[in-house]
C-alpha positions as CSV (number, residue, x, y, z in Angstrom):
1,M,7.1,10.1,-25.8
2,W,3.6,8.5,-25.7
3,N,3.8,5.0,-24.3
4,E,0.2,4.4,-23.2
5,P,-2.3,2.5,-25.4
6,Y,-4.8,4.7,-27.1
7,L,-8.3,5.0,-25.5
8,E,-11.2,5.3,-27.9
9,S,-13.6,8.2,-27.0
10,C,-16.2,5.7,-25.7
11,C,-13.6,4.2,-23.4
12,R,-12.5,7.6,-22.2
13,S,-16.1,8.4,-21.4
14,A,-16.5,5.1,-19.5
15,L,-13.4,5.8,-17.5
16,H,-14.8,9.2,-16.6
17,R,-18.1,7.7,-15.5
18,L,-16.1,5.4,-13.2
19,T,-14.8,8.4,-11.4
20,L,-18.2,10.0,-11.2
21,V,-20.0,7.0,-9.8
22,G,-17.5,6.7,-6.9
23,P,-17.4,3.6,-4.6
24,Q,-20.8,2.4,-5.8
25,G,-19.3,1.2,-9.0
26,R,-20.8,0.8,-12.5
27,P,-23.2,-2.2,-13.0
28,P,-22.1,-4.6,-15.7
29,E,-25.4,-4.6,-17.7
30,L,-25.0,-1.1,-19.1
31,K,-24.1,-0.2,-22.7
32,D,-20.6,0.7,-21.7
33,Q,-19.8,-2.9,-20.5
34,P,-17.5,-3.6,-23.5
35,C,-15.5,-0.5,-22.7
36,L,-15.4,-1.4,-19.0
37,L,-14.0,-4.9,-19.9
38,R,-11.4,-3.2,-22.2
39,L,-10.4,-0.9,-19.3
40,Q,-10.2,-3.9,-17.0
41,G,-7.9,-5.6,-19.5
42,M,-5.7,-2.5,-19.4
43,G,-5.6,-2.5,-15.6
44,L,-7.6,0.8,-15.4
45,A,-10.7,-0.8,-13.9
46,E,-11.6,-3.9,-12.0
47,Q,-14.8,-5.9,-11.7
48,R,-15.6,-6.5,-8.0
49,A,-17.2,-9.6,-6.5
50,D,-20.6,-7.9,-6.7
51,G,-20.2,-7.6,-10.5
52,H,-19.8,-3.8,-10.5
53,F,-16.8,-2.1,-12.1
54,A,-14.6,0.3,-10.1
55,I,-11.7,2.4,-11.1
56,T,-8.1,1.4,-10.1
57,A,-5.2,3.6,-9.0
58,P,-3.7,3.4,-12.5
59,G,-7.2,4.3,-13.9
60,R,-7.3,7.4,-11.6
61,A,-3.8,8.4,-12.9
62,R,-4.8,7.9,-16.5
63,H,-8.1,9.9,-15.9
64,A,-6.1,12.7,-14.4
65,S,-3.6,12.9,-17.2
66,E,-5.8,12.2,-20.2
67,I,-9.2,13.5,-19.3
68,L,-8.5,16.2,-16.7
69,K,-5.2,17.1,-18.6
70,R,-3.2,17.3,-15.3
71,P,0.5,16.9,-15.6
72,A,1.9,13.6,-14.3
C-alpha cells in the first residue's frame, strides 16, 4: 500500500539534483527553491547553516525507491 505523500515531477527532479550535488549542497537562490522547501517540509531535505540544501537519510531512501526504483 502506498503511504508516502506524492512528489510532483519538479520535486522529484529537485530530490535527484540533491543527490547529484553531493556534500556541496544546492544554493537557495535557484529556481527549484520552492521544491527544496517542500522537500524540507517532508523531511527529505534540510537547509544547512550556510543556506544550502542537503539531502537527508529519508531523502536518500525516497530517492532510491522512487527515482532509482530500488526495492526498500
